DSSP file (Angstrom, degrees, kcal/mol; ACC not computed):
  #  RESIDUE AA STRUCTURE BP1 BP2  ACC     N-H-->O    O-->H-N    N-H-->O    O-->H-N    TCO  KAPPA ALPHA  PHI   PSI    X-CA   Y-CA   Z-CA
    1    1 A M              0   0    0      0, 0.0    52,-0.1     0, 0.0     0, 0.0   0.000 360.0 360.0 360.0 145.7   26.9   93.8   77.9
    2    2 A S        -     0   0    0     50,-0.1     2,-0.9     1,-0.1     0, 0.0  -0.138 360.0 -94.8 -72.3 175.0   27.6   91.4   75.1
    3    3 A S        +     0   0    0     49,-0.0     2,-0.1    50,-0.0    -1,-0.1  -0.261  67.5 145.6 -94.1  48.9   28.1   87.7   75.7
    4    4 A Y        -     0   0    0     -2,-0.9     2,-0.1     1,-0.1     3,-0.0  -0.468  54.5-102.5 -76.8 154.8   31.9   87.6   75.9
    5    5 A L        -     0   0    0     -2,-0.1    48,-0.9     1,-0.1     2,-0.5  -0.433  37.9-108.0 -71.2 153.4   33.6   85.2   78.2
    6    6 A I  E     -A   52   0A   0     46,-0.2     2,-0.5    -2,-0.1    46,-0.2  -0.737  31.9-159.4 -84.3 127.4   35.0   86.6   81.5
    7    7 A Q  E     -A   51   0A   0     44,-2.8    44,-2.8    -2,-0.5     2,-0.5  -0.941   4.4-166.5-109.2 128.9   38.8   86.8   81.5
    8    8 A V  E     +A   50   0A   0     -2,-0.5    42,-0.2    42,-0.2    -2,-0.0  -0.955  23.0 145.0-115.7 131.1   40.6   87.0   84.8
    9    9 A R  E     -A   49   0A   0     40,-2.4    40,-3.1    -2,-0.5     3,-0.1  -0.977  52.4 -76.6-156.3 164.9   44.2   87.9   85.0
   10   10 A P  E     -A   48   0A   0      0, 0.0    38,-0.3     0, 0.0    35,-0.1  -0.386  57.8-104.4 -63.5 146.6   46.9   89.8   87.0
   11   11 A A        -     0   0    0     36,-2.1     2,-0.3    33,-0.4    36,-0.1  -0.366  34.6-157.6 -70.7 152.5   46.7   93.6   86.6
   12   12 A Q    >   -     0   0    0     -3,-0.1     3,-2.2    -2,-0.1     4,-0.5  -0.842  33.3-100.0-126.6 165.0   49.2   95.4   84.5
   13   13 A V  G >  S+     0   0    0      1,-0.3     3,-1.3    -2,-0.3     4,-0.3   0.846 120.2  58.8 -57.2 -36.1   50.3   99.0   84.6
   14   14 A Q  G 3  S+     0   0    0      1,-0.2     4,-0.3     2,-0.1    -1,-0.3   0.616 100.5  59.6 -70.4  -9.3   48.1  100.0   81.6
   15   15 A D  G <> S+     0   0    0     -3,-2.2     4,-2.6     1,-0.1    -1,-0.2   0.601  78.4  90.6 -89.4 -13.1   45.1   98.8   83.6
   16   16 A V  H <> S+     0   0    0     -3,-1.3     4,-2.9    -4,-0.5     5,-0.2   0.874  83.5  50.5 -59.9 -45.0   45.5  101.2   86.5
   17   17 A E  H  > S+     0   0    0     -4,-0.3     4,-2.3     1,-0.2    -1,-0.2   0.937 114.5  44.6 -59.8 -46.5   43.4  104.1   85.2
   18   18 A Q  H  > S+     0   0    0     -4,-0.3     4,-2.3     2,-0.2    -1,-0.2   0.895 112.8  52.2 -64.4 -39.7   40.4  101.8   84.4
   19   19 A M  H  X S+     0   0    0     -4,-2.6     4,-2.4     1,-0.2    -2,-0.2   0.939 110.1  48.5 -60.3 -46.9   40.8  100.1   87.8
   20   20 A Y  H  X S+     0   0    0     -4,-2.9     4,-2.2     1,-0.2    -2,-0.2   0.917 111.1  49.8 -60.5 -44.3   40.7  103.4   89.6
   21   21 A Q  H  < S+     0   0    0     -4,-2.3    -1,-0.2    -5,-0.2    -2,-0.2   0.870 111.9  48.5 -64.6 -36.6   37.7  104.5   87.6
   22   22 A L  H  < S+     0   0    0     -4,-2.3     4,-0.4     1,-0.2    -1,-0.2   0.889 116.8  42.4 -68.2 -38.9   35.9  101.2   88.5
   23   23 A M  H >X S+     0   0    0     -4,-2.4     4,-1.8    -5,-0.2     3,-0.8   0.768  94.7  83.4 -78.0 -26.9   36.8  101.5   92.1
   24   24 A L  H 3X S+     0   0    0     -4,-2.2     4,-2.7     1,-0.3     3,-0.3   0.858  87.5  49.6 -53.0 -49.4   36.0  105.3   92.5
   25   25 A P  H 3> S+     0   0    0      0, 0.0     4,-1.7     0, 0.0    -1,-0.3   0.868 112.5  49.8 -59.8 -32.8   32.2  105.1   93.1
   26   26 A F  H <4>S+     0   0    0     -3,-0.8     6,-2.1    -4,-0.4     5,-1.9   0.804 111.4  48.4 -74.7 -29.9   32.8  102.5   95.8
   27   27 A M  H ><5S+     0   0    0     -4,-1.8     3,-1.2    -3,-0.3    -1,-0.2   0.889 110.0  52.3 -72.9 -39.9   35.4  104.7   97.4
   28   28 A L  H 3<5S+     0   0    0     -4,-2.7    -2,-0.2     1,-0.3    -1,-0.2   0.855 110.5  46.4 -66.0 -34.8   33.2  107.7   97.3
   29   29 A D  T 3<5S-     0   0    0     -4,-1.7    -1,-0.3    -5,-0.2    -2,-0.2   0.358 116.4-116.2 -90.2   9.1   30.3  105.8   99.0
   30   30 A K  T < 5S+     0   0    0     -3,-1.2    -3,-0.2     2,-0.2    -2,-0.1   0.624  83.7 120.7  70.4  16.2   32.8  104.5  101.6
   31   31 A T  S   <S+     0   0    0     -5,-1.9     2,-0.3    -6,-0.2    -4,-0.2   0.854  79.5  36.3 -72.3 -35.4   32.3  100.8  100.6
   32   32 A L  S    S-     0   0    0     -6,-2.1     2,-0.2    -9,-0.2    -2,-0.2  -0.853  96.9-103.7-113.5 151.6   36.0  100.7   99.8
   33   33 A I        -     0   0    0     -2,-0.3     2,-0.2     1,-0.1    -5,-0.1  -0.545  49.7-103.4 -67.4 137.0   38.9  102.4  101.6
   34   34 A T        +     0   0    0     -2,-0.2     2,-0.3    -7,-0.2    -1,-0.1  -0.434  49.7 166.4 -67.8 132.9   40.0  105.4   99.6
   35   35 A R        -     0   0    0     -2,-0.2     2,-0.1   -15,-0.1    -8,-0.1  -0.986  24.6-136.6-142.3 149.3   43.2  104.9   97.6
   36   36 A D     >  -     0   0    0     -2,-0.3     4,-1.8     1,-0.1     3,-0.3  -0.443  35.7 -95.8 -98.9 177.8   44.8  106.9   94.8
   37   37 A Q  H  > S+     0   0    0      1,-0.2     4,-2.6     2,-0.2     5,-0.2   0.845 123.2  58.9 -64.7 -32.6   46.3  105.7   91.6
   38   38 A D  H  > S+     0   0    0      1,-0.2     4,-2.5     2,-0.2    -1,-0.2   0.898 105.3  50.0 -61.5 -39.3   49.8  105.9   93.2
   39   39 A D  H  > S+     0   0    0     -3,-0.3     4,-1.7     2,-0.2    -1,-0.2   0.887 109.4  51.0 -66.1 -38.9   48.7  103.4   95.8
   40   40 A I  H  < S+     0   0    0     -4,-1.8    -2,-0.2     2,-0.2     3,-0.2   0.934 111.4  47.8 -63.7 -44.9   47.3  101.1   93.1
   41   41 A F  H >< S+     0   0    0     -4,-2.6     3,-1.4     1,-0.2     4,-0.3   0.924 109.2  54.3 -59.4 -43.7   50.6  101.3   91.3
   42   42 A E  H 3< S+     0   0    0     -4,-2.5    -1,-0.2     1,-0.3    -2,-0.2   0.834 120.5  31.1 -60.4 -33.8   52.5  100.6   94.5
   43   43 A H  T >X S+     0   0    0     -4,-1.7     3,-2.5    -3,-0.2     4,-0.5   0.096  81.6 124.9-110.3  20.6   50.5   97.4   95.2
   44   44 A L  G X4  +     0   0    0     -3,-1.4     3,-1.5     1,-0.3   -33,-0.4   0.820  65.9  63.0 -53.9 -37.6   49.9   96.5   91.5
   45   45 A Q  G 34 S+     0   0    0     -4,-0.3    -1,-0.3     1,-0.3    -2,-0.1   0.647  99.9  56.5 -65.7 -12.8   51.3   93.0   92.0
   46   46 A E  G <4 S+     0   0    0     -3,-2.5    16,-2.0    15,-0.1    -1,-0.3   0.650  90.1  97.2 -87.5 -17.4   48.5   92.2   94.4
   47   47 A F  E <<  - B   0  61A   0     -3,-1.5   -36,-2.1    -4,-0.5     2,-0.4  -0.503  47.4-173.7 -88.1 142.5   45.7   93.0   92.0
   48   48 A I  E     -AB  10  60A   0     12,-2.6    12,-2.0   -38,-0.3     2,-0.3  -0.981  13.0-165.3-125.4 138.9   43.7   90.7   89.9
   49   49 A I  E     -AB   9  59A   0    -40,-3.1   -40,-2.4    -2,-0.4     2,-0.4  -0.869  11.1-144.7-128.0 159.9   41.2   92.0   87.3
   50   50 A A  E     -AB   8  58A   0      8,-2.4     7,-2.8    -2,-0.3     8,-1.4  -0.983  13.0-167.4-126.4 135.7   38.3   90.6   85.2
   51   51 A F  E     -AB   7  56A   0    -44,-2.8   -44,-2.8    -2,-0.4     2,-0.5  -0.925  14.4-162.3-118.8 145.3   37.3   91.7   81.7
   52   52 A K  E >  S-AB   6  55A   0      3,-2.6     3,-1.8    -2,-0.4     2,-0.3  -0.943  78.1 -46.7-121.5 105.8   34.2   91.0   79.7
   53   53 A G  T 3  S-     0   0    0    -48,-0.9   -46,-0.1    -2,-0.5   -50,-0.0  -0.581 124.0 -24.4  65.2-127.5   35.3   91.7   76.2
   54   54 A D  T 3  S+     0   0    0     -2,-0.3     2,-0.4    -3,-0.1    -1,-0.3   0.516 118.1 100.5 -89.8  -7.5   37.1   95.0   76.3
   55   55 A A  E <  S-B   52   0A   0     -3,-1.8    -3,-2.6     1,-0.0     2,-0.6  -0.676  70.6-134.6 -91.3 127.8   35.4   96.2   79.5
   56   56 A L  E     +B   51   0A   0     -2,-0.4    -5,-0.3    -5,-0.2     3,-0.1  -0.687  34.1 166.7 -72.5 120.2   37.0   96.0   82.9
   57   57 A V  E     +     0   0A   0     -7,-2.8    21,-2.7    -2,-0.6     2,-0.3   0.484  52.7  26.8-118.8  -7.0   34.2   94.5   85.0
   58   58 A G  E     -BC  50  77A   0     -8,-1.4    -8,-2.4    19,-0.2     2,-0.3  -0.991  50.3-175.3-160.7 150.6   36.0   93.5   88.2
   59   59 A V  E     +BC  49  76A   0     17,-2.5    17,-2.8    -2,-0.3     2,-0.3  -0.993  13.5 153.7-142.7 143.6   38.9   94.2   90.5
   60   60 A T  E     -B   48   0A   0    -12,-2.0   -12,-2.6    -2,-0.3     2,-0.3  -0.954  20.7-148.7-155.8 174.4   40.3   92.6   93.6
   61   61 A A  E     -BC  47  73A   0     12,-2.0    12,-2.7    -2,-0.3     2,-0.5  -0.989   9.4-142.8-145.5 152.4   43.6   92.2   95.4
   62   62 A L  E     - C   0  72A   0    -16,-2.0     2,-0.6    -2,-0.3    10,-0.2  -0.969  18.6-168.3-117.3 114.8   45.3   89.7   97.7
   63   63 A H  E     - C   0  71A   0      8,-2.6     8,-2.9    -2,-0.5     2,-0.4  -0.911  11.3-146.4-106.1 121.8   47.4   91.2  100.4
   64   64 A V  E     + C   0  70A   0     -2,-0.6     6,-0.3     6,-0.3     3,-0.1  -0.745  20.4 175.6 -91.2 129.5   49.7   88.9  102.3
   65   65 A Y  E     -     0   0A   0      4,-2.8     2,-0.3    -2,-0.4     5,-0.2   0.815  66.2 -34.2 -97.0 -42.8   50.3   89.6  106.0
   66   66 A D  E >  S- C   0  69A   0      3,-1.8     3,-1.2     0, 0.0    -1,-0.4  -0.905  78.8 -68.3-162.4-172.1   52.4   86.5  106.9
   67   67 A S  T 3  S+     0   0    0     -2,-0.3    37,-0.6     1,-0.3    38,-0.1   0.665 131.1  40.8 -66.1 -14.3   52.9   82.9  106.0
   68   68 A N  T 3  S+     0   0    0     35,-0.2     2,-0.4     1,-0.2    37,-0.3   0.467 114.0  47.6-109.9  -4.4   49.5   82.0  107.6
   69   69 A L  E <   +C   66   0A   0     -3,-1.2    -4,-2.8    35,-0.1    -3,-1.8  -0.979  45.5 162.4-152.8 131.8   47.3   84.9  106.5
   70   70 A A  E     -Cd  64 106A   0     35,-1.7    37,-2.3    -2,-0.4     2,-0.4  -0.953  25.7-133.7-139.1 160.1   46.3   86.9  103.5
   71   71 A E  E     -Cd  63 107A   0     -8,-2.9    -8,-2.6    -2,-0.3     2,-0.6  -0.953   5.8-142.4-121.9 133.0   43.4   89.2  102.8
   72   72 A V  E     +C   62   0A   0     35,-2.8    37,-0.5    -2,-0.4     2,-0.3  -0.827  44.9 162.7 -81.3 120.5   41.0   89.5   99.8
   73   73 A R  E     +C   61   0A   0    -12,-2.7   -12,-2.0    -2,-0.6     3,-0.1  -0.923  39.2  32.6-142.0 167.8   40.5   93.2   99.5
   74   74 A S  E     +     0   0A   0     -2,-0.3     2,-0.6     1,-0.2    -1,-0.1   0.823  69.8 174.7  57.7  35.1   39.3   95.9   97.2
   75   75 A L  E     +     0   0A   0     -3,-0.1     2,-0.4   -15,-0.1   -15,-0.2  -0.631   4.9 162.0 -77.8 117.9   36.8   93.5   95.7
   76   76 A V  E     -C   59   0A   0    -17,-2.8   -17,-2.5    -2,-0.6     2,-0.4  -1.000  21.0-171.8-139.4 135.3   34.6   95.4   93.2
   77   77 A V  E     -C   58   0A   0     -2,-0.4   -19,-0.2   -19,-0.2     5,-0.1  -0.997  37.8-105.4-125.1 134.2   32.3   94.3   90.4
   78   78 A S    >   -     0   0    0    -21,-2.7     3,-2.0    -2,-0.4     4,-0.3  -0.274  25.3-126.5 -54.1 135.7   30.8   96.8   88.0
   79   79 A P  G >  S+     0   0    0      0, 0.0     3,-0.8     0, 0.0    -1,-0.1   0.829 111.6  57.3 -54.7 -31.5   27.0   97.2   88.7
   80   80 A K  G 3  S+     0   0    0      1,-0.2    -2,-0.1   -23,-0.0   -23,-0.0   0.660 111.2  42.5 -72.6 -15.3   26.4   96.4   85.0
   81   81 A A  G X  S+     0   0    0     -3,-2.0     3,-0.6   -24,-0.2     5,-0.4   0.223  83.8 124.5-117.7  13.1   28.2   93.0   85.4
   82   82 A Q  T <   +     0   0    0     -3,-0.8    -4,-0.0    -4,-0.3     0, 0.0  -0.348  63.0  37.1 -74.3 159.7   26.9   91.8   88.7
   83   83 A R  T 3  S+     0   0    0     -2,-0.0    -1,-0.2     1,-0.0    -2,-0.0   0.747  87.9 102.1  69.8  27.9   25.2   88.4   89.0
   84   84 A M  S <  S-     0   0    0     -3,-0.6    -2,-0.1     0, 0.0   -78,-0.1   0.170  98.2-108.2-119.5  14.0   27.6   86.9   86.5
   85   85 A S  S  > S+     0   0    0      1,-0.1     4,-2.2     3,-0.1     5,-0.1   0.641  80.9 130.6  66.8  17.4   29.9   85.1   89.0
   86   86 A I  H  > S+     0   0    0     -5,-0.4     4,-2.4     2,-0.2     5,-0.2   0.929  71.2  50.6 -66.0 -44.2   32.7   87.6   88.4
   87   87 A G  H  > S+     0   0    0      1,-0.2     4,-2.5     2,-0.2    -1,-0.2   0.903 109.9  50.7 -59.1 -41.6   33.1   88.2   92.1
   88   88 A H  H  > S+     0   0    0      1,-0.2     4,-2.5     2,-0.2    -1,-0.2   0.915 110.2  49.6 -61.8 -43.1   33.4   84.5   92.7
   89   89 A K  H  X S+     0   0    0     -4,-2.2     4,-2.2     1,-0.2    -2,-0.2   0.894 111.2  49.3 -64.4 -39.4   36.0   84.1   89.9
   90   90 A L  H  X S+     0   0    0     -4,-2.4     4,-1.9     2,-0.2    -2,-0.2   0.916 111.8  47.4 -67.5 -42.4   38.0   87.0   91.4
   91   91 A V  H  X S+     0   0    0     -4,-2.5     4,-2.5     2,-0.2    -2,-0.2   0.916 111.4  51.8 -64.4 -42.1   37.9   85.5   94.9
   92   92 A K  H  X S+     0   0    0     -4,-2.5     4,-2.7     1,-0.2    -2,-0.2   0.898 107.8  52.5 -60.2 -40.7   38.9   82.1   93.5
   93   93 A A  H  X S+     0   0    0     -4,-2.2     4,-2.3     2,-0.2    -1,-0.2   0.886 109.3  49.7 -63.4 -38.3   41.8   83.7   91.7
   94   94 A C  H  X S+     0   0    0     -4,-1.9     4,-2.8     2,-0.2    -2,-0.2   0.919 110.7  49.5 -63.9 -43.6   42.9   85.2   95.0
   95   95 A E  H  X S+     0   0    0     -4,-2.5     4,-2.6     2,-0.2    -2,-0.2   0.919 111.0  49.4 -61.9 -43.2   42.7   81.9   96.7
   96   96 A D  H  X S+     0   0    0     -4,-2.7     4,-2.4     2,-0.2    -1,-0.2   0.911 111.4  49.2 -62.1 -42.3   44.7   80.2   94.0
   97   97 A M  H  X S+     0   0    0     -4,-2.3     4,-1.9     2,-0.2    -2,-0.2   0.923 110.5  51.3 -62.5 -43.7   47.3   83.0   94.3
   98   98 A G  H  X>S+     0   0    0     -4,-2.8     5,-2.5     1,-0.2     4,-0.8   0.914 109.5  49.6 -59.7 -44.1   47.4   82.4   98.0
   99   99 A K  H ><5S+     0   0    0     -4,-2.6     3,-1.0     1,-0.2    -1,-0.2   0.924 109.3  51.9 -60.6 -44.5   47.9   78.7   97.6
  100  100 A Q  H 3<5S+     0   0    0     -4,-2.4    -1,-0.2     1,-0.3    -2,-0.2   0.842 111.0  48.3 -61.1 -33.0   50.8   79.3   95.1
  101  101 A L  H 3<5S-     0   0    0     -4,-1.9    -1,-0.3    -5,-0.2    -2,-0.2   0.597 119.1-112.0 -83.2 -11.1   52.4   81.6   97.7
  102  102 A G  T <<5 +     0   0    0     -3,-1.0    -3,-0.2    -4,-0.8     2,-0.2   0.586  62.3 152.9  91.9  11.8   52.0   79.0  100.5
  103  103 A V      < -     0   0    0     -5,-2.5    -1,-0.3    -6,-0.2   -35,-0.2  -0.490  29.0-164.6 -73.1 144.4   49.4   81.0  102.5
  104  104 A T        +     0   0    0    -37,-0.6    51,-2.9     1,-0.2     2,-0.4   0.671  67.7  37.7-106.0 -20.4   47.1   78.8  104.6
  105  105 A R  E     - E   0 154A   0    -37,-0.3   -35,-1.7    49,-0.3     2,-0.4  -0.994  58.6-168.7-135.1 141.4   44.2   81.2  105.5
  106  106 A I  E     -dE  70 153A   0     47,-2.8    47,-2.7    -2,-0.4     2,-0.3  -0.974  10.6-176.1-125.0 141.8   42.5   83.9  103.7
  107  107 A F  E     -dE  71 152A   0    -37,-2.3   -35,-2.8    -2,-0.4     2,-0.3  -0.881   8.9-165.3-131.5 166.7   40.1   86.5  105.1
  108  108 A A  E     - E   0 151A   0     43,-2.1    43,-2.6    -2,-0.3     2,-0.5  -0.988  17.3-141.5-145.4 147.1   37.9   89.4  104.0
  109  109 A L  E     + E   0 150A   0    -37,-0.5     2,-0.3    -2,-0.3    41,-0.2  -0.966  43.8 159.8-105.0 127.2   36.2   92.2  105.7
  110  110 A T  E     - E   0 149A   0     39,-2.4    39,-3.6    -2,-0.5     3,-0.2  -0.912  54.3-144.8-145.9 163.5   32.8   92.6  104.0
  111  111 A Y  S    S+     0   0    0     -2,-0.3     2,-0.6    37,-0.2     3,-0.2   0.441  98.6  63.5-101.5  -9.1   29.3   94.0  104.2
  112  112 A I    >>  +     0   0    0      1,-0.2     4,-1.0    37,-0.1     3,-0.6  -0.691  56.3 165.0-120.4  76.6   28.0   91.0  102.2
  113  113 A D  H 3> S+     0   0    0     -2,-0.6     4,-2.8     1,-0.2     5,-0.2   0.835  71.7  64.9 -64.0 -33.0   28.7   87.9  104.3
  114  114 A K  H 3> S+     0   0    0      1,-0.2     4,-2.2     2,-0.2    -1,-0.2   0.887  97.4  56.5 -58.1 -39.9   26.4   85.7  102.2
  115  115 A F  H <4 S+     0   0    0     -3,-0.6     4,-0.4     1,-0.2    -1,-0.2   0.913 113.2  39.5 -57.3 -45.7   28.6   86.1   99.2
  116  116 A F  H ><>S+     0   0    0     -4,-1.0     5,-2.2    -3,-0.2     3,-1.1   0.852 110.0  58.4 -77.4 -34.4   31.6   84.8  101.1
  117  117 A I  H ><5S+     0   0    0     -4,-2.8     3,-2.0     1,-0.3    -2,-0.2   0.906 100.3  59.1 -58.4 -40.8   29.6   82.1  103.0
  118  118 A E  T 3<5S+     0   0    0     -4,-2.2    -1,-0.3     1,-0.3    -2,-0.2   0.727 106.1  49.9 -59.4 -21.5   28.7   80.7   99.6
  119  119 A Q  T < 5S-     0   0    0     -3,-1.1    -1,-0.3    -4,-0.4    -2,-0.2   0.209 129.3 -92.0-105.7  14.1   32.4   80.3   98.9
  120  120 A G  T < 5S+     0   0    0     -3,-2.0    34,-0.3     1,-0.3     2,-0.2   0.611  78.5 138.8  92.4  12.1   33.2   78.5  102.1
  121  121 A Y      < -     0   0    0     -5,-2.2     2,-0.3    -8,-0.1    -1,-0.3  -0.590  36.6-151.2 -87.3 152.6   34.2   81.4  104.4
  122  122 A T  E     -F  152   0A   0     30,-2.7    30,-2.7    -2,-0.2     2,-0.3  -0.919  21.7-105.5-123.1 152.2   33.0   81.5  108.0
  123  123 A I  E     +F  151   0A   0     -2,-0.3     2,-0.3    28,-0.2    28,-0.2  -0.551  43.2 173.0 -75.9 136.1   32.4   84.5  110.2
  124  124 A V  E     -F  150   0A   0     26,-2.2    26,-0.6    -2,-0.3     2,-0.3  -0.894  39.7 -88.4-134.4 165.6   35.0   85.3  112.9
  125  125 A A    >   -     0   0    0     -2,-0.3     3,-2.1     1,-0.1     4,-0.1  -0.570  32.0-129.9 -73.0 138.3   35.6   88.1  115.3
  126  126 A K  G >  S+     0   0    0      1,-0.3     3,-2.2    -2,-0.3     7,-0.3   0.838 107.0  68.4 -57.1 -31.9   37.7   90.9  113.9
  127  127 A E  G 3  S+     0   0    0      1,-0.3    -1,-0.3     2,-0.1    -2,-0.0   0.698  85.5  68.9 -63.3 -17.8   39.9   90.6  117.0
  128  128 A S  G <  S+     0   0    0     -3,-2.1    -1,-0.3     1,-0.2    -2,-0.2   0.471  94.0  61.0 -78.3   0.0   41.0   87.2  115.7
  129  129 A L    X>  +     0   0    0     -3,-2.2     4,-2.5     1,-0.1     3,-1.2  -0.507  59.1 157.1-121.7  61.2   42.8   89.1  112.9
  130  130 A P  H 3>  +     0   0    0      0, 0.0     4,-2.4     0, 0.0     5,-0.2   0.800  69.2  66.4 -61.4 -27.8   45.3   91.3  114.8
  131  131 A Q  H 34 S+     0   0    0      1,-0.2     4,-0.3     2,-0.2     5,-0.1   0.888 113.1  32.6 -59.1 -37.5   47.6   91.6  111.8
  132  132 A K  H X>>S+     0   0    0     -3,-1.2     4,-2.7    -6,-0.2     5,-2.0   0.917 118.0  52.4 -81.4 -49.7   44.8   93.6  110.0
  133  133 A V  H 3<>S+     0   0    0     -4,-2.5     5,-1.4    -7,-0.3    -2,-0.2   0.886 116.2  37.7 -58.5 -43.1   43.3   95.3  113.0
  134  134 A W  T 3<5S+     0   0    0     -4,-2.4    -1,-0.2    -5,-0.2    -2,-0.1   0.447 124.5  37.4 -96.0   1.1   46.5   96.8  114.4
  135  135 A T  T <45S+     0   0    0     -3,-0.8    -2,-0.2    -4,-0.3    -3,-0.2   0.694 135.3   6.0-114.1 -33.6   48.2   97.7  111.1
  136  136 A V  T ><5S+     0   0    0     -4,-2.7     3,-1.7    -5,-0.1     4,-0.4   0.766 123.6  53.2-116.1 -54.8   45.3   98.9  108.8
  137  137 A C  G > <S+     0   0    0     -5,-2.0     3,-2.1     1,-0.3     6,-0.2   0.839  97.3  67.7 -58.6 -35.7   42.0   99.1  110.7
  138  138 A I  G 3 <S+     0   0    0     -5,-1.4    -1,-0.3    -6,-0.4    -4,-0.1   0.762 101.2  49.7 -58.3 -24.5   43.5  101.3  113.5
  139  139 A H  G <  S+     0   0    0     -3,-1.7    -1,-0.3     4,-0.1    -2,-0.2   0.491  88.6 105.0 -91.2  -5.6   43.9  104.1  110.9
  140  140 A C  S X  S-     0   0    0     -3,-2.1     3,-1.9    -4,-0.4     4,-0.2  -0.550  73.2-134.5 -79.2 138.3   40.3  103.8  109.6
  141  141 A P  T 3  S+     0   0    0      0, 0.0     3,-0.3     0, 0.0    -1,-0.1   0.731 108.3  54.2 -63.0 -19.3   37.9  106.6  110.7
  142  142 A K  T >  S+     0   0    0      1,-0.2     3,-1.4     2,-0.1    -4,-0.1   0.265  74.1 115.1 -95.0  11.9   35.4  103.8  111.4
  143  143 A F  G X  S+     0   0    0     -3,-1.9     3,-0.8     1,-0.3    -1,-0.2   0.882  77.8  43.1 -51.1 -48.3   37.8  101.9  113.7
  144  144 A S  G 3  S+     0   0    0     -3,-0.3    -1,-0.3     1,-0.2    -2,-0.1   0.617 129.0  28.8 -77.9 -10.7   35.7  102.4  116.9
  145  145 A H  G <  S+     0   0    0     -3,-1.4    -1,-0.2    -4,-0.1    -2,-0.2  -0.161  80.4 169.2-140.9  43.5   32.4  101.6  115.2
  146  146 A C    <   -     0   0    0     -3,-0.8    -3,-0.1     1,-0.1    -9,-0.0  -0.337  15.6-172.9 -62.3 133.4   33.4   99.2  112.3
  147  147 A D        +     0   0    0     -2,-0.1     2,-0.2     2,-0.1    -1,-0.1   0.242  46.2 113.4-112.8  11.7   30.4   97.6  110.7
  148  148 A E        -     0   0    0    -39,-0.0     2,-0.5   -36,-0.0   -37,-0.2  -0.491  63.4-127.6 -81.9 156.5   32.2   95.2  108.4
  149  149 A I  E     -E  110   0A   0    -39,-3.6   -39,-2.4    -2,-0.2     2,-0.4  -0.899  16.1-135.4-106.6 129.1   32.0   91.4  108.9
  150  150 A A  E     -EF 109 124A   0    -26,-0.6   -26,-2.2    -2,-0.5     2,-0.4  -0.721  25.1-176.2 -86.2 130.6   35.2   89.4  109.2
  151  151 A M  E     -EF 108 123A   0    -43,-2.6   -43,-2.1    -2,-0.4     2,-0.3  -0.977   2.5-169.9-129.2 139.6   35.2   86.2  107.2
  152  152 A V  E     -EF 107 122A   0    -30,-2.7   -30,-2.7    -2,-0.4     2,-0.3  -0.965   7.2-175.3-133.5 147.9   37.9   83.5  107.1
  153  153 A K  E     -E  106   0A   0    -47,-2.7   -47,-2.8    -2,-0.3     2,-0.4  -0.991  21.3-136.1-140.3 133.4   38.6   80.4  104.9
  154  154 A N  E      E  105   0A   0     -2,-0.3   -49,-0.3   -34,-0.3   -50,-0.1  -0.731 360.0 360.0 -82.6 135.1   41.4   77.8  105.3
  155  155 A I              0   0    0    -51,-2.9   -50,-0.2    -2,-0.4    -1,-0.1   0.391 360.0 360.0-119.6 360.0   42.9   77.0  101.9
């Protein structure tokens, strides 16, 4: 990839196809929960994206559960653009959005705890996040044997 600056911004309707294509390999390998383009459109206001030049290189979303809790989810960085701090920039953008909305805690379920620890998150029991566990996780095929790590940060 060329040496363009990374631009992070809210997603727009014209970005959905590229977002879906970036997320698709991660959905197919079960790293991300499967969602279709209609679901992305439905939650578009939650998504933040990163570009390097003309290339979409990262996607994430901030889902608010209540005044005290929001989740960083659907975090994906293109394999060609990893190790460029794009994931960090996307998480920071989620945290900034959460602060603007008045949320006090942000969490993520991840397989890469080191990434979130570097950004000030701490490991917690999934059971400490009942808003997620009993609204979303309960529908997941991996519910009874979830291998994701719950991470939380006060903002």
